[in-house]
A tleap script that builds the chain and sets N, CA, C and O, in Angstrom:
source leaprc.protein.ff14SB
mol = sequence {
  NMET LYS THR LEU ALA LYS VAL GLY ILE LEU
  LEU ALA LEU THR GLY SER LEU LEU THR SER
  CYS ALA GLY GLU TYR TYR VAL THR ASN HIE
  PRO VAL GLU PRO TYR TYR VAL ARG SER ALA
  ALA PRO TYR ALA GLY ALA VAL TRP ILE ASP
  GLY GLU TRP VAL TRP THR GLY GLY ARG TYR
  ASN TYR ILE GLY GLY HIE TRP ALA ARG PRO
  ARG ALA GLY ARG VAL TRP VAL ARG GLY SER
  TRP ALA HIE GLY ALA ARG GLY TYR ALA TRP
  HIE ARG GLY TYR TRP CARG
}
set mol.1.N position { 0.820 -1.191 0.000 }
set mol.1.CA position { 0.000 0.000 0.000 }
set mol.1.C position { 0.867 1.260 0.000 }
set mol.1.O position { 0.534 2.243 -0.661 }
set mol.2.N position { 1.985 1.231 0.745 }
set mol.2.CA position { 2.865 2.389 0.778 }
set mol.2.C position { 3.476 2.647 -0.595 }
set mol.2.O position { 3.652 3.798 -0.996 }
set mol.3.N position { 3.800 1.572 -1.313 }
set mol.3.CA position { 4.378 1.716 -2.649 }
set mol.3.C position { 3.375 2.374 -3.591 }
set mol.3.O position { 3.742 3.244 -4.381 }
set mol.4.N position { 2.125 1.968 -3.512 }
set mol.4.CA position { 1.079 2.547 -4.356 }
set mol.4.C position { 0.908 4.038 -4.049 }
set mol.4.O position { 0.729 4.846 -4.960 }
set mol.5.N position { 0.965 4.395 -2.773 }
set mol.5.CA position { 0.848 5.805 -2.390 }
set mol.5.C position { 2.035 6.608 -2.908 }
set mol.5.O position { 1.868 7.734 -3.375 }
set mol.6.N position { 3.229 6.034 -2.829 }
set mol.6.CA position { 4.418 6.724 -3.329 }
set mol.6.C position { 4.342 6.942 -4.831 }
set mol.6.O position { 4.718 8.003 -5.330 }
set mol.7.N position { 3.853 5.936 -5.554 }
set mol.7.CA position { 3.704 6.073 -7.011 }
set mol.7.C position { 2.685 7.160 -7.329 }
set mol.7.O position { 2.896 7.957 -8.243 }
set mol.8.N position { 1.587 7.200 -6.588 }
set mol.8.CA position { 0.566 8.233 -6.799 }
set mol.8.C position { 1.106 9.631 -6.566 }
set mol.8.O position { 0.834 10.550 -7.337 }
set mol.9.N position { 1.877 9.785 -5.492 }
set mol.9.CA position { 2.473 11.088 -5.202 }
set mol.9.C position { 3.468 11.477 -6.288 }
set mol.9.O position { 3.505 12.633 -6.710 }
set mol.10.N position { 4.267 10.527 -6.738 }
set mol.10.CA position { 5.235 10.799 -7.802 }
set mol.10.C position { 4.529 11.239 -9.085 }
set mol.10.O position { 4.963 12.191 -9.734 }
set mol.11.N position { 3.454 10.559 -9.450 }
set mol.11.CA position { 2.702 10.941 -10.653 }
set mol.11.C position { 2.081 12.327 -10.505 }
set mol.11.O position { 2.076 13.108 -11.457 }
set mol.12.N position { 1.559 12.638 -9.321 }
set mol.12.CA position { 0.960 13.955 -9.093 }
set mol.12.C position { 2.011 15.053 -9.198 }
set mol.12.O position { 1.761 16.096 -9.802 }
set mol.13.N position { 3.180 14.825 -8.618 }
set mol.13.CA position { 4.251 15.829 -8.695 }
set mol.13.C position { 4.744 16.007 -10.121 }
set mol.13.O position { 4.992 17.132 -10.556 }
set mol.14.N position { 4.888 14.915 -10.848 }
set mol.14.CA position { 5.326 14.997 -12.246 }
set mol.14.C position { 4.322 15.784 -13.072 }
set mol.14.O position { 4.705 16.633 -13.877 }
set mol.15.N position { 3.036 15.506 -12.877 }
set mol.15.CA position { 1.995 16.242 -13.599 }
set mol.15.C position { 2.003 17.720 -13.287 }
set mol.15.O position { 1.814 18.543 -14.183 }
set mol.16.N position { 2.219 18.076 -12.019 }
set mol.16.CA position { 2.236 19.491 -11.657 }
set mol.16.C position { 3.452 20.199 -12.236 }
set mol.16.O position { 3.368 21.378 -12.579 }
set mol.17.N position { 4.583 19.503 -12.352 }
set mol.17.CA position { 5.765 20.111 -12.961 }
set mol.17.C position { 5.548 20.364 -14.447 }
set mol.17.O position { 5.959 21.400 -14.968 }
set mol.18.N position { 4.910 19.428 -15.124 }
set mol.18.CA position { 4.676 19.595 -16.557 }
set mol.18.C position { 3.698 20.720 -16.836 }
set mol.18.O position { 3.872 21.456 -17.807 }
set mol.19.N position { 2.681 20.870 -16.015 }
set mol.19.CA position { 1.720 21.950 -16.261 }
set mol.19.C position { 2.318 23.308 -15.935 }
set mol.19.O position { 1.898 24.314 -16.508 }
set mol.20.N position { 3.283 23.363 -15.034 }
set mol.20.CA position { 3.882 24.650 -14.709 }
set mol.20.C position { 4.767 25.170 -15.829 }
set mol.20.O position { 5.087 26.358 -15.843 }
set mol.21.N position { 5.171 24.327 -16.762 }
set mol.21.CA position { 6.014 24.749 -17.876 }
set mol.21.C position { 5.234 25.573 -18.890 }
set mol.21.O position { 5.824 26.376 -19.612 }
set mol.22.N position { 3.939 25.391 -18.956 }
set mol.22.CA position { 3.119 26.077 -19.946 }
set mol.22.C position { 2.593 27.383 -19.365 }
set mol.22.O position { 1.414 27.482 -19.026 }
set mol.23.N position { 3.462 28.387 -19.248 }
set mol.23.CA position { 3.064 29.658 -18.670 }
set mol.23.C position { 2.893 30.723 -19.729 }
set mol.23.O position { 3.134 30.495 -20.914 }
set mol.24.N position { 2.471 31.897 -19.274 }
set mol.24.CA position { 2.370 33.036 -20.167 }
set mol.24.C position { 3.593 33.914 -19.953 }
set mol.24.O position { 4.074 34.076 -18.831 }
set mol.25.N position { 4.079 34.470 -21.036 }
set mol.25.CA position { 5.223 35.364 -20.983 }
set mol.25.C position { 4.745 36.757 -21.336 }
set mol.25.O position { 4.038 36.942 -22.326 }
set mol.26.N position { 5.126 37.738 -20.535 }
set mol.26.CA position { 4.638 39.100 -20.706 }
set mol.26.C position { 5.721 40.025 -21.229 }
set mol.26.O position { 6.899 39.882 -20.898 }
set mol.27.N position { 5.298 40.981 -22.056 }
set mol.27.CA position { 6.172 42.043 -22.543 }
set mol.27.C position { 5.446 43.367 -22.339 }
set mol.27.O position { 4.216 43.405 -22.299 }
set mol.28.N position { 6.208 44.456 -22.209 }
set mol.28.CA position { 5.571 45.757 -21.969 }
set mol.28.C position { 4.828 46.267 -23.202 }
set mol.28.O position { 3.763 46.872 -23.075 }
set mol.29.N position { 5.375 46.029 -24.385 }
set mol.29.CA position { 4.719 46.402 -25.642 }
set mol.29.C position { 4.745 45.197 -26.565 }
set mol.29.O position { 5.786 44.567 -26.752 }
set mol.30.N position { 3.591 44.881 -27.141 }
set mol.30.CA position { 3.603 43.723 -28.039 }
set mol.30.C position { 4.245 44.099 -29.371 }
set mol.30.O position { 4.070 45.220 -29.850 }
set mol.31.N position { 4.986 43.170 -29.970 }
set mol.31.CA position { 5.660 43.462 -31.232 }
set mol.31.C position { 4.654 43.669 -32.371 }
set mol.31.O position { 3.520 43.194 -32.314 }
set mol.32.N position { 5.089 44.373 -33.377 }
set mol.32.CA position { 4.256 44.621 -34.551 }
set mol.32.C position { 4.384 43.424 -35.492 }
set mol.32.O position { 5.487 42.947 -35.758 }
set mol.33.N position { 3.247 42.946 -35.988 }
set mol.33.CA position { 3.268 41.812 -36.915 }
set mol.33.C position { 3.956 42.225 -38.204 }
set mol.33.O position { 3.617 43.259 -38.779 }
set mol.34.N position { 4.916 41.434 -38.669 }
set mol.34.CA position { 5.613 41.804 -39.907 }
set mol.34.C position { 4.668 41.728 -41.112 }
set mol.34.O position { 3.722 40.941 -41.138 }
set mol.35.N position { 4.951 42.551 -42.078 }
set mol.35.CA position { 4.153 42.547 -43.306 }
set mol.35.C position { 4.718 41.507 -44.257 }
set mol.35.O position { 5.928 41.451 -44.480 }
set mol.36.N position { 3.841 40.686 -44.816 }
set mol.36.CA position { 4.256 39.723 -45.819 }
set mol.36.C position { 3.096 39.471 -46.763 }
set mol.36.O position { 1.942 39.720 -46.415 }
set mol.37.N position { 3.392 38.984 -47.940 }
set mol.37.CA position { 2.373 38.696 -48.941 }
set mol.37.C position { 1.973 37.239 -48.808 }
set mol.37.O position { 2.815 36.343 -48.864 }
set mol.38.N position { 0.679 37.012 -48.631 }
set mol.38.CA position { 0.159 35.652 -48.521 }
set mol.38.C position { 0.156 35.004 -49.890 }
set mol.38.O position { -0.310 35.602 -50.860 }
set mol.39.N position { 0.670 33.794 -49.979 }
set mol.39.CA position { 0.688 33.076 -51.263 }
set mol.39.C position { -0.722 32.626 -51.618 }
set mol.39.O position { -1.616 32.609 -50.772 }
set mol.40.N position { -0.904 32.266 -52.872 }
set mol.40.CA position { -2.202 31.770 -53.332 }
set mol.40.C position { -2.482 30.416 -52.696 }
set mol.40.O position { -1.559 29.657 -52.401 }
set mol.41.N position { -3.755 30.120 -52.490 }
set mol.41.CA position { -4.141 28.837 -51.887 }
set mol.41.C position { -3.642 27.690 -52.761 }
set mol.41.O position { -3.820 27.732 -53.979 }
set mol.42.N position { -3.026 26.673 -52.176 }
set mol.42.CA position { -2.471 25.567 -52.965 }
set mol.42.C position { -3.534 24.623 -53.517 }
set mol.42.O position { -3.269 23.869 -54.453 }
set mol.43.N position { -4.742 24.660 -52.941 }
set mol.43.CA position { -5.836 23.806 -53.406 }
set mol.43.C position { -7.148 24.434 -52.944 }
set mol.43.O position { -7.169 25.262 -52.033 }
set mol.44.N position { -8.233 24.029 -53.582 }
set mol.44.CA position { -9.545 24.579 -53.242 }
set mol.44.C position { -9.924 24.192 -51.812 }
set mol.44.O position { -9.735 23.047 -51.402 }
set mol.45.N position { -10.456 25.147 -51.063 }
set mol.45.CA position { -10.905 24.887 -49.704 }
set mol.45.C position { -9.830 25.012 -48.637 }
set mol.45.O position { -10.113 24.819 -47.455 }
set mol.46.N position { -8.599 25.333 -49.032 }
set mol.46.CA position { -7.517 25.475 -48.049 }
set mol.46.C position { -7.827 26.632 -47.098 }
set mol.46.O position { -8.423 27.631 -47.501 }
set mol.47.N position { -7.422 26.491 -45.838 }
set mol.47.CA position { -7.663 27.503 -44.809 }
set mol.47.C position { -6.335 28.156 -44.447 }
set mol.47.O position { -5.344 27.469 -44.200 }
set mol.48.N position { -6.321 29.482 -44.418 }
set mol.48.CA position { -5.112 30.202 -44.043 }
set mol.48.C position { -5.002 30.246 -42.521 }
set mol.48.O position { -5.918 30.708 -41.840 }
set mol.49.N position { -3.882 29.767 -41.994 }
set mol.49.CA position { -3.584 29.819 -40.564 }
set mol.49.C position { -2.619 30.983 -40.366 }
set mol.49.O position { -1.486 30.942 -40.846 }
set mol.50.N position { -3.063 32.011 -39.667 }
set mol.50.CA position { -2.231 33.193 -39.452 }
set mol.50.C position { -0.962 32.842 -38.697 }
set mol.50.O position { -0.892 31.824 -38.009 }
set mol.51.N position { 0.037 33.699 -38.835 }
set mol.51.CA position { 1.288 33.512 -38.125 }
set mol.51.C position { 1.088 33.593 -36.619 }
set mol.51.O position { 0.091 34.131 -36.138 }
set mol.52.N position { 2.046 33.053 -35.887 }
set mol.52.CA position { 1.978 33.003 -34.425 }
set mol.52.C position { 3.234 33.618 -33.821 }
set mol.52.O position { 4.288 33.651 -34.457 }
set mol.53.N position { 3.114 34.099 -32.605 }
set mol.53.CA position { 4.249 34.579 -31.825 }
set mol.53.C position { 4.639 33.478 -30.860 }
set mol.53.O position { 3.789 32.947 -30.145 }
set mol.54.N position { 5.923 33.128 -30.833 }
set mol.54.CA position { 6.432 32.046 -29.999 }
set mol.54.C position { 7.520 32.608 -29.089 }
set mol.54.O position { 8.384 33.363 -29.538 }
set mol.55.N position { 7.475 32.240 -27.811 }
set mol.55.CA position { 8.466 32.717 -26.845 }
set mol.55.C position { 9.713 31.846 -26.949 }
set mol.55.O position { 9.685 30.678 -26.562 }
set mol.56.N position { 10.797 32.399 -27.464 }
set mol.56.CA position { 12.075 31.696 -27.552 }
set mol.56.C position { 13.201 32.687 -27.326 }
set mol.56.O position { 13.121 33.837 -27.757 }
set mol.57.N position { 14.237 32.246 -26.657 }
set mol.57.CA position { 15.389 33.106 -26.442 }
set mol.57.C position { 15.098 34.352 -25.630 }
set mol.57.O position { 15.768 35.369 -25.804 }
set mol.58.N position { 14.102 34.295 -24.736 }
set mol.58.CA position { 13.795 35.443 -23.890 }
set mol.58.C position { 12.987 36.535 -24.560 }
set mol.58.O position { 12.906 37.651 -24.047 }
set mol.59.N position { 12.380 36.223 -25.717 }
set mol.59.CA position { 11.533 37.215 -26.391 }
set mol.59.C position { 10.564 36.499 -27.326 }
set mol.59.O position { 10.715 35.308 -27.598 }
set mol.60.N position { 9.569 37.237 -27.813 }
set mol.60.CA position { 8.624 36.691 -28.773 }
set mol.60.C position { 9.209 36.766 -30.174 }
set mol.60.O position { 9.719 37.807 -30.589 }
set mol.61.N position { 9.134 35.666 -30.892 }
set mol.61.CA position { 9.574 35.597 -32.288 }
set mol.61.C position { 8.385 35.204 -33.148 }
set mol.61.O position { 7.557 34.387 -32.747 }
set mol.62.N position { 8.309 35.792 -34.330 }
set mol.62.CA position { 7.173 35.551 -35.219 }
set mol.62.C position { 7.433 34.350 -36.117 }
set mol.62.O position { 8.496 34.241 -36.728 }
set mol.63.N position { 6.461 33.451 -36.193 }
set mol.63.CA position { 6.492 32.306 -37.104 }
set mol.63.C position { 5.415 32.568 -38.153 }
set mol.63.O position { 4.248 32.749 -37.806 }
set mol.64.N position { 5.794 32.592 -39.435 }
set mol.64.CA position { 4.863 32.934 -40.513 }
set mol.64.C position { 3.686 31.986 -40.639 }
set mol.64.O position { 3.735 30.844 -40.183 }
set mol.65.N position { 2.630 32.477 -41.263 }
set mol.65.CA position { 1.417 31.696 -41.474 }
set mol.65.C position { 1.588 30.633 -42.552 }
set mol.65.O position { 2.615 30.570 -43.229 }
set mol.66.N position { 0.564 29.801 -42.695 }
set mol.66.CA position { 0.611 28.722 -43.681 }
set mol.66.C position { -0.804 28.275 -44.045 }
set mol.66.O position { -1.769 28.594 -43.351 }
set mol.67.N position { -0.906 27.549 -45.123 }
set mol.67.CA position { -2.173 26.982 -45.556 }
set mol.67.C position { -2.353 25.609 -44.923 }
set mol.67.O position { -1.382 24.868 -44.770 }
set mol.68.N position { -3.588 25.259 -44.552 }
set mol.68.CA position { -3.865 23.966 -43.937 }
set mol.68.C position { -5.182 23.408 -44.469 }
set mol.68.O position { -6.023 24.136 -44.997 }
set mol.69.N position { -5.331 22.117 -44.316 }
set mol.69.CA position { -6.598 21.477 -44.677 }
set mol.69.C position { -7.633 21.828 -43.615 }
set mol.69.O position { -7.329 21.801 -42.423 }
set mol.70.N position { -8.847 22.156 -44.035 }
set mol.70.CA position { -9.877 22.504 -43.055 }
set mol.70.C position { -10.268 21.288 -42.213 }
set mol.70.O position { -10.171 20.150 -42.673 }
set mol.71.N position { -10.703 21.533 -41.002 }
set mol.71.CA position { -11.205 20.469 -40.131 }
set mol.71.C position { -12.720 20.515 -40.184 }
set mol.71.O position { -13.327 21.576 -40.042 }
set mol.72.N position { -13.317 19.365 -40.387 }
set mol.72.CA position { -14.769 19.270 -40.565 }
set mol.72.C position { -15.513 19.892 -39.379 }
set mol.72.O position { -15.280 19.529 -38.226 }
set mol.73.N position { -16.402 20.824 -39.678 }
set mol.73.CA position { -17.233 21.442 -38.654 }
set mol.73.C position { -16.509 22.404 -37.734 }
set mol.73.O position { -17.045 22.772 -36.689 }
set mol.74.N position { -15.299 22.824 -38.097 }
set mol.74.CA position { -14.523 23.715 -37.233 }
set mol.74.C position { -14.042 24.917 -38.031 }
set mol.74.O position { -13.942 24.868 -39.257 }
set mol.75.N position { -13.750 25.989 -37.319 }
set mol.75.CA position { -13.188 27.192 -37.922 }
set mol.75.C position { -11.924 27.574 -37.172 }
set mol.75.O position { -11.794 27.277 -35.985 }
set mol.76.N position { -10.986 28.232 -37.856 }
set mol.76.CA position { -9.754 28.672 -37.230 }
set mol.76.C position { -9.974 30.023 -36.573 }
set mol.76.O position { -10.467 30.951 -37.214 }
set mol.77.N position { -9.616 30.142 -35.309 }
set mol.77.CA position { -9.672 31.409 -34.576 }
set mol.77.C position { -8.233 31.876 -34.423 }
set mol.77.O position { -7.416 31.201 -33.797 }
set mol.78.N position { -7.928 33.029 -34.995 }
set mol.78.CA position { -6.543 33.499 -34.988 }
set mol.78.C position { -6.111 33.914 -33.590 }
set mol.78.O position { -6.934 34.304 -32.762 }
set mol.79.N position { -4.813 33.825 -33.339 }
set mol.79.CA position { -4.253 34.225 -32.058 }
set mol.79.C position { -4.338 35.728 -31.880 }
set mol.79.O position { -4.551 36.465 -32.842 }
set mol.80.N position { -4.171 36.179 -30.641 }
set mol.80.CA position { -4.264 37.616 -30.377 }
set mol.80.C position { -3.450 37.978 -29.131 }
set mol.80.O position { -3.119 37.124 -28.308 }
set mol.81.N position { -3.144 39.254 -29.023 }
set mol.81.CA position { -2.446 39.775 -27.858 }
set mol.81.C position { -3.479 40.134 -26.805 }
set mol.81.O position { -4.509 40.734 -27.114 }
set mol.82.N position { -3.202 39.768 -25.565 }
set mol.82.CA position { -4.086 40.118 -24.452 }
set mol.82.C position { -3.319 41.038 -23.510 }
set mol.82.O position { -2.168 40.764 -23.167 }
set mol.83.N position { -3.950 42.114 -23.097 }
set mol.83.CA position { -3.310 43.058 -22.189 }
set mol.83.C position { -3.791 42.786 -20.767 }
set mol.83.O position { -4.991 42.678 -20.514 }
set mol.84.N position { -2.845 42.680 -19.853 }
set mol.84.CA position { -3.169 42.460 -18.447 }
set mol.84.C position { -2.343 43.366 -17.564 }
set mol.84.O position { -1.648 44.260 -18.049 }
set mol.85.N position { -2.418 43.136 -16.271 }
set mol.85.CA position { -1.719 43.976 -15.297 }
set mol.85.C position { -0.201 43.896 -15.464 }
set mol.85.O position { 0.505 44.856 -15.157 }
set mol.86.N position { 0.307 42.753 -15.950 }
set mol.86.CA position { 1.765 42.590 -16.088 }
set mol.86.C position { 2.275 42.928 -17.485 }
set mol.86.O position { 3.481 42.876 -17.723 }
set mol.87.N position { 1.389 43.270 -18.407 }
set mol.87.CA position { 1.805 43.606 -19.773 }
set mol.87.C position { 0.994 42.831 -20.789 }
set mol.87.O position { -0.159 42.476 -20.543 }
set mol.88.N position { 1.612 42.568 -21.948 }
set mol.88.CA position { 0.945 41.860 -23.031 }
set mol.88.C position { 1.424 40.414 -23.088 }
set mol.88.O position { 2.607 40.132 -22.897 }
set mol.89.N position { 0.489 39.498 -23.352 }
set mol.89.CA position { 0.815 38.083 -23.522 }
set mol.89.C position { 0.111 37.587 -24.782 }
set mol.89.O position { -1.010 38.004 -25.075 }
set mol.90.N position { 0.763 36.706 -25.520 }
set mol.90.CA position { 0.196 36.149 -26.747 }
set mol.90.C position { -0.659 34.936 -26.411 }
set mol.90.O position { -0.226 34.048 -25.677 }
set mol.91.N position { -1.884 34.899 -26.954 }
set mol.91.CA position { -2.767 33.743 -26.830 }
set mol.91.C position { -2.836 33.090 -28.207 }
set mol.91.O position { -3.302 33.700 -29.169 }
set mol.92.N position { -2.377 31.868 -28.292 }
set mol.92.CA position { -2.274 31.146 -29.567 }
set mol.92.C position { -3.609 30.951 -30.242 }
set mol.92.O position { -4.652 30.913 -29.589 }
set mol.93.N position { -3.569 30.826 -31.578 }
set mol.93.CA position { -4.769 30.511 -32.343 }
set mol.93.C position { -5.170 29.057 -32.109 }
set mol.93.O position { -4.375 28.249 -31.629 }
set mol.94.N position { -6.422 28.737 -32.457 }
set mol.94.CA position { -6.917 27.371 -32.233 }
set mol.94.C position { -8.099 27.081 -33.150 }
set mol.94.O position { -8.718 27.988 -33.706 }
set mol.95.N position { -8.393 25.796 -33.290 }
set mol.95.CA position { -9.581 25.356 -34.033 }
set mol.95.C position { -10.752 25.320 -33.073 }
set mol.95.O position { -10.665 24.729 -31.996 }
set mol.96.N position { -11.863 25.960 -33.470 }
set mol.96.CA position { -13.075 25.943 -32.642 }
set mol.96.C position { -14.169 25.240 -33.387 }
set mol.96.O position { -15.281 25.110 -32.875 }
savepdb mol mol.pdb
quit
């Protein structure tokens, strides 16, 4: 029984460590989205996925958009900057 309890505690601690890695990163001013020309759709019905801001190297870096196959019954919601008490944080786009 003690072994089972120890395994349970270990799994709970591991799970809490993994969830703590997915935090929000704040900046005082959000970066300006770079201007680029969107290419033509590669096939009929393709959905444009807007570029995203990714936290790497201590700052937000822009990853360009791309075309994707649509998901049945879903729409793409583009990411956006959210302003809070600590500054701006990027909220990633998602399929809804």
